[in-house]
FITI-676657 format. One record per residue (C-alpha): residue in one letter; residue number from 1; x, y, z. Coordinates in Angstrom, 2 decimals. Each point is the difference from the previous one (the first is absolute). Example, Ala and Ser with C-alpha at 12.3 -4.5 7.8 and 13.67 -1.06 7.14 Angstrom:
<atoms>
atom code=A&pos=1&u=12.30&v=-4.50&w=7.80;
atom code=S&pos=2&u=1.37&v=3.44&w=-0.66;
</atoms>
This chain:
<atoms>
atom code=M&pos=1&u=131.88&v=92.65&w=88.79;
atom code=Y&pos=2&u=-0.02&v=1.69&w=-3.39;
atom code=A&pos=3&u=-0.85&v=-0.94&w=-3.56;
atom code=I&pos=4&u=0.70&v=1.27&w=-3.48;
atom code=I&pos=5&u=-3.10&v=0.11&w=-2.19;
atom code=E&pos=6&u=-0.56&v=0.92&w=-3.61;
atom code=T&pos=7&u=-3.01&v=1.96&w=-1.21;
atom code=G&pos=8&u=-0.52&v=2.43&w=-2.85;
atom code=G&pos=9&u=3.42&v=-0.84&w=-1.46;
atom code=K&pos=10&u=1.78&v=1.22&w=3.13;
atom code=Q&pos=11&u=1.46&v=-1.74&w=3.04;
atom code=Y&pos=12&u=-0.67&v=1.06&w=3.59;
atom code=R&pos=13&u=1.62&v=-1.02&w=3.29;
atom code=V&pos=14&u=-2.81&v=-0.26&w=2.53;
atom code=E&pos=15&u=-0.43&v=-0.85&w=3.67;
atom code=R&pos=16&u=-3.13&v=-0.40&w=2.08;
atom code=G&pos=17&u=-1.54&v=3.44&w=0.61;
atom code=D&pos=18&u=1.72&v=1.75&w=-2.94;
atom code=V&pos=19&u=-2.03&v=2.39&w=-2.16;
atom code=I&pos=20&u=0.95&v=-0.05&w=-3.70;
atom code=D&pos=21&u=-1.30&v=1.76&w=-3.10;
atom code=I&pos=22&u=-0.40&v=-2.39&w=-2.93;
atom code=E&pos=23&u=-1.18&v=0.63&w=-3.52;
atom code=K&pos=24&u=-3.72&v=-0.21&w=-0.56;
atom code=T&pos=25&u=-1.03&v=-3.55&w=-0.98;
atom code=E&pos=26&u=-3.19&v=-1.87&w=-0.78;
atom code=I&pos=27&u=-0.97&v=0.06&w=3.70;
atom code=S&pos=28&u=-0.32&v=3.77&w=-0.14;
atom code=G&pos=29&u=-3.42&v=1.54&w=-0.46;
atom code=K&pos=30&u=-1.74&v=-2.99&w=1.53;
atom code=K&pos=31&u=-1.08&v=-0.13&w=3.61;
atom code=V&pos=32&u=2.76&v=-2.48&w=0.81;
atom code=R&pos=33&u=1.63&v=0.87&w=3.31;
atom code=T&pos=34&u=2.53&v=-2.85&w=0.17;
atom code=V&pos=35&u=2.66&v=-0.92&w=-2.51;
atom code=A&pos=36&u=2.31&v=-3.01&w=-0.26;
atom code=F&pos=37&u=3.38&v=0.01&w=-1.70;
atom code=D&pos=38&u=0.86&v=-3.42&w=-1.43;
atom code=R&pos=39&u=3.23&v=0.96&w=-1.75;
atom code=V&pos=40&u=2.30&v=-0.28&w=3.03;
atom code=L&pos=41&u=3.65&v=-0.10&w=-1.04;
atom code=L&pos=42&u=1.71&v=-0.32&w=3.38;
atom code=V&pos=43&u=-0.95&v=-0.51&w=3.64;
atom code=S&pos=44&u=2.47&v=0.52&w=2.82;
atom code=G&pos=45&u=-0.62&v=-0.54&w=3.68;
atom code=E&pos=46&u=1.23&v=-1.74&w=3.11;
atom code=G&pos=47&u=-0.22&v=-3.37&w=-1.78;
atom code=G&pos=48&u=2.42&v=1.09&w=-2.74;
atom code=T&pos=49&u=-0.41&v=1.35&w=-3.50;
atom code=K&pos=50&u=-1.99&v=-1.65&w=-2.79;
atom code=I&pos=51&u=0.58&v=1.15&w=-3.55;
atom code=G&pos=52&u=-2.36&v=-0.85&w=-2.84;
atom code=A&pos=53&u=0.94&v=-1.06&w=-3.49;
atom code=P&pos=54&u=-1.56&v=2.36&w=-1.09;
atom code=V&pos=55&u=-2.83&v=0.00&w=2.61;
atom code=L&pos=56&u=-0.82&v=-1.90&w=3.17;
atom code=T&pos=57&u=-3.13&v=-2.07&w=-0.63;
atom code=D&pos=58&u=-0.97&v=-0.45&w=3.67;
atom code=A&pos=59&u=0.60&v=3.58&w=1.15;
atom code=R&pos=60&u=-2.65&v=2.70&w=0.11;
atom code=V&pos=61&u=-0.14&v=3.64&w=1.12;
atom code=S&pos=62&u=-3.34&v=1.57&w=0.87;
atom code=G&pos=63&u=-0.95&v=3.61&w=0.55;
atom code=V&pos=64&u=-2.84&v=2.46&w=0.46;
atom code=V&pos=65&u=-0.81&v=2.74&w=-2.52;
atom code=L&pos=66&u=0.08&v=3.35&w=1.81;
atom code=D&pos=67&u=-0.59&v=2.51&w=-2.77;
atom code=E&pos=68&u=0.26&v=0.74&w=-3.70;
atom code=I&pos=69&u=2.32&v=2.94&w=-0.64;
atom code=R&pos=70&u=1.87&v=1.72&w=-2.80;
atom code=S&pos=71&u=3.74&v=0.58&w=-0.12;
atom code=P&pos=72&u=1.51&v=3.48&w=-0.30;
atom code=K&pos=73&u=-0.03&v=1.44&w=-3.50;
atom code=V&pos=74&u=2.99&v=-0.69&w=-2.24;
atom code=K&pos=75&u=0.61&v=2.71&w=-2.62;
atom code=I&pos=76&u=1.11&v=-1.02&w=-3.48;
atom code=F&pos=77&u=1.60&v=2.69&w=-2.14;
atom code=K&pos=78&u=1.12&v=-0.61&w=-3.59;
atom code=M&pos=79&u=1.99&v=2.52&w=-1.98;
atom code=K&pos=80&u=2.03&v=0.14&w=-3.21;
atom code=R&pos=81&u=2.49&v=2.78&w=-0.05;
atom code=R&pos=82&u=-0.23&v=2.72&w=-2.66;
atom code=K&pos=83&u=-3.24&v=-1.46&w=-1.41;
atom code=G&pos=84&u=-2.66&v=1.61&w=2.19;
atom code=Y&pos=85&u=-1.24&v=-3.41&w=1.14;
atom code=R&pos=86&u=-1.08&v=-0.13&w=3.65;
atom code=R&pos=87&u=-2.50&v=-2.38&w=1.59;
atom code=T&pos=88&u=-0.91&v=-0.21&w=3.67;
atom code=N&pos=89&u=-1.93&v=-2.93&w=1.40;
atom code=G&pos=90&u=-0.62&v=-1.52&w=3.41;
atom code=H&pos=91&u=-0.74&v=-3.38&w=1.53;
atom code=R&pos=92&u=-1.48&v=-1.20&w=3.29;
atom code=Q&pos=93&u=0.03&v=-3.72&w=0.77;
atom code=D&pos=94&u=-2.97&v=-1.59&w=1.76;
atom code=L&pos=95&u=1.14&v=-1.82&w=3.14;
atom code=V&pos=96&u=-1.53&v=-2.22&w=2.66;
atom code=R&pos=97&u=1.18&v=0.35&w=3.62;
atom code=V&pos=98&u=0.23&v=-3.41&w=1.70;
atom code=R&pos=99&u=0.86&v=-0.98&w=3.59;
atom code=I&pos=100&u=1.71&v=-3.40&w=0.24;
atom code=Q&pos=101&u=-1.78&v=-2.23&w=2.52;
atom code=D&pos=102&u=1.57&v=-3.42&w=-0.19;
atom code=I&pos=103&u=2.86&v=-1.94&w=-1.58;
atom code=E&pos=104&u=-0.79&v=-3.72&w=-0.26;
atom code=L&pos=105&u=2.57&v=-2.63&w=-0.78;
</atoms>
């Protein structure tokens, strides 16, 4: 059984036991160890496939927060030719590592 969930403006295909890195949300920083994803777009299993319009109201995916991490650095370099303009910057996104425990339908 797998599900497609939406969190942080991105969609993830998850199964029970998967470990995913999602963008840091309001659950981060607190001592919350479990997280529930209510925006379930699709659930597929042995009973068939259910597709939401846009979300399934009775479906729920739950997981356990494993760690708070940071993504690898992305370098940003801006330059205008023949003008002497060069700017270097970097960005690291804060992420939360979550293990999917259960998909409820």
